[in-house]
C-alpha positions, -999 to +999 in steps of 0.1 A: -309-558+318-329-551+349-359-572+361-385-549+347-368-550+313-367-587+314-405-591+323-414-565+296-394-584+269-412-616+280-446-599+277-437-586+243-425-619+230-457-636+240-478-608+224-459-613+191-463-651+194-501-646+198-502-622+168-484-648+147-508-675+157-538-653+152-527-648+115-525-686+110-488-688+115-467-710+136-444-705+166-419-727+185-426-732+222-398-744+245-396-760+279-362-771+294-346-790+265-377-796+245-391-776+216-423-781+196-437-762+165-473-750+173-501-736+153-539-730+157-562-759+148-590-734+140-569-718+112-552-748+100-548-754+061-538-785+043-505-769+032-497-760+068-508-795+079-484-810+055-456-791+069-464-805+103-466-840+088-434-837+070-415-820+098-428-846+124-418-877+105-446-893+123-480-881+136-482-846+149-507-841+177-539-822+182-543-807+217-578-801+229-589-788+263-607-812+287-640-795+280-638-798+242-623-833+244-652-845+266-677-834+239-659-855+213-658-886+238-620-882+241-604-889+276-572-870+283-545-892+299-539-866+325-544-828+333-565-805+313-552-812+277-561-843+255-535-851+228-550-867+198-529-884+171-535-867+136-539-895+111-532-894+073-570-893+066-575-862+087-574-831+065-576-796+077-614-794+075-617-825+098-593-810+123-610-776+123-643-792+129-629-810+159-619-776+173-652-758+163-685-771+177-706-752+151-716-785+133-715-808+163-752-816+159-748-823+122-716-843+124-726-864+154-706-896+146-669-883+146-640-906+153-630-929+168-599-909+177-566-923+189-552-906+221-515-903+221-495-923+247-476-890+255-485-874+286-493-836+282-466-813+296-463-775+300-456-770+263-491-783+256-507-762+282-489-732+267-500-741+233-537-740+243-530-708+263-515-689+233-546-696+213-567-682+241-544-651+243-550-648+206-588-650+210-589-682+189-606-714+198-584-733+223-572-761+200-536-765+190-515-785+166-481-797+180-452-812+160-429-838+174-397-825+191-376-804+169-338-810+167-317-778+167-349-758+173-331-724+176-313-728+143-345-741+126-366-713+139-341-686+128-338-702+094-375-702+089-382-668+105-403-684+133-406-669+168-394-689+198-411-684+231-409-703+265-439-722+279-434-705+313-437-671+297-468-680+279-485-696+310-476-666+332-485-639+307-520-629+318-509-623+354-476-606+344-496-583+320-519-573+347-491-566+373-475-543+346-506-521+341-499-484+345-519-453+341-515-436+307-539-407+308-573-394+321-599-370+310-632-356+322-661-371+303-697-361+313-720-391+310-757-393+306-761-408+340-733-389+359-720-356+344-691-355+369-671-385+356-634-390+347-621-418+325-587-432+334-568-453+308-545-482+318-520-500+295-497-529+303-459-526+297-461-546+265-486-522+249-512-550+249-548-550+262-560-518+276-585-514+304-603-483+316-617-470+349-646-445+351-646-424+383-679-411+392-673-379+413-642-378+433-643-408+456-620-405+488-591-429+492-595-433+529-629-450+530-643-480+511-652-469+475-683-481+458-670-502+429-684-522+399-662-546+379-677-546+345-664-568+316-668-551+282-698-563+262-699-548+227-733-564+221-749-552+253-731-521+261-730-505+227-757-522+206-783-525+235-786-563+231-815-579+250-797-613+252-778-602+283-782-576+311-747-560+307-759-527+293-785-523+321-759-532+347-733-507+333-756-477+329-774-487+362-741-488+381-731-454+368-765-438+378-764-455+411-729-443+420-739-407+410-769-408+432-750-423+463-720-399+463-697-414+438-677-447+429-656-464+403-667-486+374-638-507+361-643-514+324-623-545+317-612-558+283-626-594+290-654-597+265-676-628+268-663-638+303-628-636+288-632-656+255-634-626+231-662-611+209-660-637+181-660-666+204-689-651+223-708-649+190-699-686+185-714-692+220-746-674+210-749-696+179-747-726+202-773-711+225-795-709+195-791-747+192-804-751+227-773-749+249-772-726+279-744-700+283-723-723+305-725-754+282-719-731+252-686-719+265-675-753+276-685-768+242-662-743+225-634-756+248-633-729+273-640-728+310-674-714+319-656-682+330-621-673+318-618-640+335-591-631+361-594-604+386-558-591+389-563-563+363-591-549+384-571-552+416-541-535+401-562-506+387-577-499+421-543-500+438-527-478+411-554-452+418-549-454+456-579-476+465-575-507+487-609-514+502-642-513+484-679-519+486-686-542+456-717-538+434-722-573+422-743-604+423-713-627+416-695-640+448-666-651+426-658-614+421-657-609+458-634-638+463-612-630+433-605-594+445-599-605+480-573-630+467-556-601+449-553-581+483-584-559+477-605-558+508-643-561+501-661-545+529-696-551+516-713-566+486-742-546+473-768-564+452-771-552+414-798-569+395-825-558+370-857-574+356-854-600+329-868-599+295-880-627+271-846-628+255-823-630+287-847-649+310-828-682+304-794-665+306-801-650+340-816-683+353-784-701+341-762-675+359-782-682+391-785-719+389-751-728+374-727-699+382-740-690+417-751-655+410-773-641+437-804-631+415 
């Protein structure tokens, strides 16, 4: 098996593992000589929790990200994962509420919780990561180490995946992106437009590039990195400025001689649409967009820039003029060997619904607004 085939198989295994987790199932994650059974805390049921209790022989563990643990007044022993002992009194509803902040303001007095003496390792990081890949809340239940894990997994029809494959998945998937097809699509803001579809080797998340005109490859191309936003782009939500930014970029590119809009499947700054709606619910409770994402257990921004860089390279572009207010996009692309010759401001007036959102982006995320 050649190297590409090996990487492709790793990508497919992780996608299958994420699919099993997303359906409320379990997987086995391995690292060196250690193997743990893993499932999502968000989707835990009493019957599945009993399986973990019986299998573990002692207390299974709940893994929470540093941000979520901080909200629950739990201090990780090290790293970015806090491991909490699951006690007999903790049923599935208690564990799910520890993962989901929807009722934080109602159930203020949680705990006290006992932090495990065990130090987090790569398997625990991978358990959190697989939930993110599945677009679930980043909270995971871990069994104690399994004996004869391969035999147990085969007997119980449970997928086995390595921690290193899970942790490297996002980057490996981006590096495997390839052009699938393209088509001319006249747009309201630019009649001469071409849509190019990209898909990774594992058949996973697809991204799209919209070429306005026919930008030359030998000069820096005007570029906009746009994370998909179902609510803003399609529904015209006033809660953000995404729809205005997308349509404004297309119109601006058409007026200035062409460009590329990279439409990336990174909804809600990379946390997924359902989790973005959860963040909106928290914003209705008074939290800003950064606090809401972190309260859910995520980073304030989970996006990576390697997919955008690979798409540009596959189309033959290596230097750009970036249409953005976010300096992290400039740094992120340059770290992926895309030369950003110039940053061009791209902002629109606020409204009564997104004024706080834009102020938060400026104050807490460093956007130049």
